[in-house]
C-alpha positions as CSV (number, residue, x, y, z in Angstrom):
1,M,-7.0,-1.2,23.9
2,C,-5.8,-3.2,20.9
3,G,-7.5,-6.5,20.2
4,R,-7.0,-6.8,16.4
5,F,-4.5,-5.2,14.0
6,V,-3.0,-5.4,10.5
7,Q,0.6,-6.6,10.2
8,P,2.6,-6.2,7.0
9,D,4.5,-9.0,5.4
10,Q,8.0,-9.9,6.6
11,G,9.8,-8.2,3.7
12,A,8.0,-4.9,4.3
13,I,8.9,-4.9,8.0
14,E,12.5,-5.7,7.3
15,R,12.7,-2.8,4.8
16,A,10.9,-0.3,7.0
17,W,13.2,-0.9,9.9
18,S,16.4,-1.6,7.9
19,I,16.6,-5.2,9.3
20,K,18.8,-7.6,7.6
21,P,16.6,-9.9,5.5
22,R,16.4,-13.5,6.7
23,D,14.7,-16.7,5.6
24,K,11.2,-17.4,6.7
25,I,10.9,-17.2,10.5
26,P,9.5,-20.3,12.1
27,L,5.9,-19.9,13.4
28,L,5.5,-16.6,11.7
29,P,3.4,-16.2,8.5
30,A,5.5,-14.5,5.9
31,E,2.6,-12.8,4.2
32,A,0.7,-9.7,5.3
33,R,-2.2,-10.3,7.7
34,Y,-5.3,-8.1,7.8
35,N,-7.0,-9.5,10.9
36,V,-4.4,-10.5,13.5
37,T,-6.1,-12.1,16.5
38,P,-5.0,-12.8,20.1
39,G,-3.2,-16.1,20.5
40,S,-1.6,-16.1,17.1
41,Y,2.1,-15.7,16.4
42,I,3.1,-12.2,15.4
43,A,6.3,-10.4,14.3
44,V,8.1,-8.5,16.9
45,I,11.3,-6.4,16.7
46,R,13.9,-6.8,19.4
47,R,17.4,-5.5,20.0
48,E,19.6,-8.5,20.5
49,A,22.9,-8.8,22.4
50,D,24.9,-7.7,19.3
51,D,22.9,-4.4,19.4
52,K,21.2,-5.1,16.1
53,M,17.5,-5.1,15.6
54,K,16.2,-8.6,14.8
55,L,12.8,-9.8,13.7
56,R,11.3,-12.6,15.9
57,A,8.1,-14.4,16.3
58,A,6.1,-14.4,19.6
59,R,2.6,-15.5,20.5
60,W,0.3,-12.6,21.2
61,G,-0.8,-12.8,24.9
62,L,1.9,-12.6,27.6
63,V,2.4,-15.7,29.7
64,P,4.5,-15.1,32.9
65,P,7.1,-17.8,33.7
66,W,5.2,-18.7,36.9
67,A,1.9,-19.2,35.2
68,G,0.4,-22.6,35.5
69,G,-0.6,-23.0,31.8
70,S,0.4,-21.6,28.5
71,E,-3.1,-20.4,27.8
72,T,-2.9,-17.7,30.5
73,G,-1.8,-15.2,27.8
74,Q,-5.3,-15.0,26.3
75,S,-6.2,-12.4,29.0
76,M,-2.9,-10.5,28.7
77,I,-2.8,-9.3,25.2
78,N,-2.5,-5.7,26.5
79,A,-0.8,-4.1,29.4
80,R,-1.9,-0.7,30.7
81,A,1.3,1.4,30.7
82,E,0.1,3.4,33.7
83,T,0.2,0.3,35.9
84,A,2.4,-2.2,34.1
85,A,5.5,-1.4,36.2
86,S,3.7,-2.4,39.4
87,K,2.1,-5.6,38.1
88,P,3.9,-8.9,38.9
89,A,3.0,-10.3,35.4
90,F,4.6,-7.4,33.5
91,R,7.1,-5.7,35.8
92,S,10.2,-7.7,34.8
93,S,9.4,-7.6,31.1
94,V,9.0,-3.8,31.2
95,A,12.4,-3.4,32.9
96,K,14.3,-6.0,30.8
97,R,12.4,-7.3,27.7
98,R,10.9,-4.6,25.6
99,C,10.1,-4.8,21.9
100,L,8.2,-3.3,19.0
101,V,5.1,-4.7,17.3
102,P,5.1,-3.4,13.7
103,A,1.7,-2.7,12.2
104,A,-0.2,-0.9,9.5
105,G,-3.0,0.0,11.9
106,W,-5.4,-1.5,14.3
107,Y,-9.1,-2.0,14.7
108,E,-11.3,-0.6,17.4
109,W,-15.0,-1.1,18.2
110,Q,-17.2,1.9,19.1
111,R,-20.3,1.5,21.0
112,L,-23.3,3.0,19.2
113,S,-25.8,4.8,21.6
114,G,-29.4,3.7,21.3
115,S,-28.6,0.4,19.6
116,G,-28.2,-2.0,22.4
117,N,-24.8,-3.8,22.3
118,K,-24.2,-2.9,18.6
119,K,-20.6,-1.7,17.9
120,Q,-19.1,-0.2,14.8
121,P,-15.6,-1.3,13.9
122,W,-13.1,1.3,12.8
123,F,-9.6,1.0,11.3
124,I,-7.1,3.4,12.8
125,Y,-3.8,4.3,11.1
126,L,-1.2,7.1,10.7
127,P,-2.1,10.0,8.4
128,D,0.6,9.1,5.8
129,E,-0.3,5.4,6.0
130,Q,3.3,4.6,7.0
131,L,4.0,1.6,9.2
132,M,3.8,2.1,12.9
133,A,5.6,0.6,15.9
134,M,3.6,-0.3,18.9
135,A,5.4,-0.4,22.3
136,A,5.4,-4.0,23.6
137,I,7.0,-6.3,26.2
138,W,7.9,-9.9,25.8
139,E,8.4,-12.9,28.1
140,Q,9.7,-16.4,27.9
141,K,8.4,-19.5,29.7
142,P,10.2,-22.9,29.6
143,L,7.9,-25.6,28.4
144,N,10.4,-28.5,28.9
145,A,14.1,-29.0,28.9
146,V,14.3,-27.9,25.3
147,D,11.4,-25.7,24.3
148,V,10.6,-22.2,25.4
149,L,7.4,-20.3,24.8
150,E,7.9,-16.6,23.9
151,T,4.9,-14.3,24.3
152,V,4.1,-10.6,23.9
153,S,1.8,-7.9,25.3
154,I,1.1,-4.5,23.7
155,L,1.2,-1.5,26.0
156,T,-1.8,0.9,26.0
157,R,-2.5,4.4,27.1
158,E,-5.3,7.0,27.0
159,A,-6.4,7.5,23.4
160,A,-5.2,10.5,21.4
161,P,-7.7,13.3,21.0
162,S,-8.2,12.5,17.3
163,I,-9.6,9.1,18.0
164,H,-10.9,9.4,21.6
165,H,-14.5,9.5,20.3
166,I,-14.0,5.9,19.1
167,H,-12.5,4.4,22.2
168,Q,-10.8,5.7,25.3
169,R,-7.7,3.5,25.1
170,M,-5.1,2.9,22.3
171,P,-1.8,1.2,21.9
172,I,1.3,3.3,22.5
173,V,2.7,4.2,19.1
174,L,6.3,5.3,19.2
175,N,8.0,7.7,16.8
176,A,11.5,6.9,15.5
177,N,13.4,8.5,18.5
178,Q,11.1,6.8,21.0
179,Q,11.5,3.4,19.3
180,S,15.3,3.6,19.7
181,A,15.0,4.6,23.4
182,W,12.4,1.8,24.1
183,L,14.7,-0.9,22.7
184,K,17.8,0.3,24.5
185,A,19.3,-1.7,27.3
186,S,17.5,-0.9,30.6
187,Q,18.3,2.6,32.0
188,G,16.5,2.4,35.4
189,G,13.6,0.2,36.5
190,A,10.3,-0.6,35.0
191,E,8.8,2.7,36.3
192,V,11.3,4.7,34.4
193,Q,10.6,2.8,31.1
194,T,6.8,3.3,31.3
195,E,7.2,6.9,32.3
196,L,9.4,7.6,29.2
197,A,6.8,5.9,27.0
198,L,3.9,7.8,28.4
199,N,5.6,11.1,28.3
200,G,6.4,10.9,24.6
201,A,4.6,12.9,22.1
202,V,1.1,11.4,21.1
203,L,0.8,11.1,17.4
204,D,-2.2,12.0,15.4
205,F,-4.2,9.3,13.6
206,K,-6.8,8.9,10.9
207,A,-9.7,6.5,11.2
208,H,-12.6,5.3,9.1
209,Q,-15.4,2.8,9.6
210,V,-15.0,-0.7,8.2
211,S,-17.2,-3.6,7.5
212,P,-18.4,-5.9,10.3
213,R,-16.7,-8.7,8.4
214,V,-13.7,-7.9,10.6
215,N,-15.7,-9.3,13.6
216,R,-15.1,-12.8,12.2
217,P,-11.5,-14.0,12.9
218,A,-11.5,-16.3,9.9
219,N,-11.8,-13.3,7.5
220,D,-8.4,-12.1,6.5
221,D,-8.1,-10.0,3.4
222,P,-7.3,-6.4,2.4
223,E,-10.9,-5.4,2.1
224,L,-11.3,-5.6,5.9
225,C,-9.5,-2.3,6.4
226,A,-11.1,-0.6,3.4
227,P,-13.6,2.3,4.2
228,A,-17.2,1.2,4.6
229,Q,-20.3,3.3,3.9
230,A,-21.5,5.4,6.7
231,Q,-24.0,3.8,9.0
232,A,-27.6,4.2,8.0
233,N,-28.9,4.2,11.5
234,P,-30.0,7.8,12.2
235,Q,-30.0,7.2,15.9
236,A,-26.4,6.0,16.0
237,D,-24.3,8.6,17.9
238,L,-20.9,8.2,16.4
239,W,-19.4,10.6,18.9
240,D,-20.3,8.5,21.9
241,N,-17.3,8.3,24.3
242,S,-18.3,5.1,26.1
243,A,-15.6,2.5,26.2
244,S,-16.0,-1.2,25.3
């Protein structure tokens, strides 16, 4: 899954995806964030009607238009790609409203055997430390006659072999060709889109343990994703495959 991640500053995203720079985007912090949490506004990349990629802000946690309250999204930060096309909450978005979530990497928590509920946080990123694009879907919900709430959910899949020992699920990370295809106007229904995303090549990743400081949402600084010393617990099985 993906419950926390690192998102670069607005300028870095615009440069990496050759997006025309624009003034500060409402609701979106312009600076880099090192502990993005569900329910916060994040940067998303969408292909607009003029066929150009644009940077937008959306709240992390998808809220379907028919949902009773705007807080529903807290439980929909991720969508399993294998089943999203058949879920009423996600089906329309997969078919018509796809986007990218730019990131420098994400955090995952690994269960440690023989230590009760203790989990070790890891930071996962691309080997060359370049920015990544996570496949995502977005939705809009009218709040009143004027305001519209735009929300987003990140698609997940079975984890790549290189990080499967940490957690069994991971966000779908798209290469350059996949990114373009994902953002194109719909070619077929939701089932076709998720199949294309799942059949794409799975990238390799690097990972290292990080400080448990990342567990606290209020902490947000570059040191959160820096390598931490190896765990001193001799009974901790770092290759345990149990999922959180």
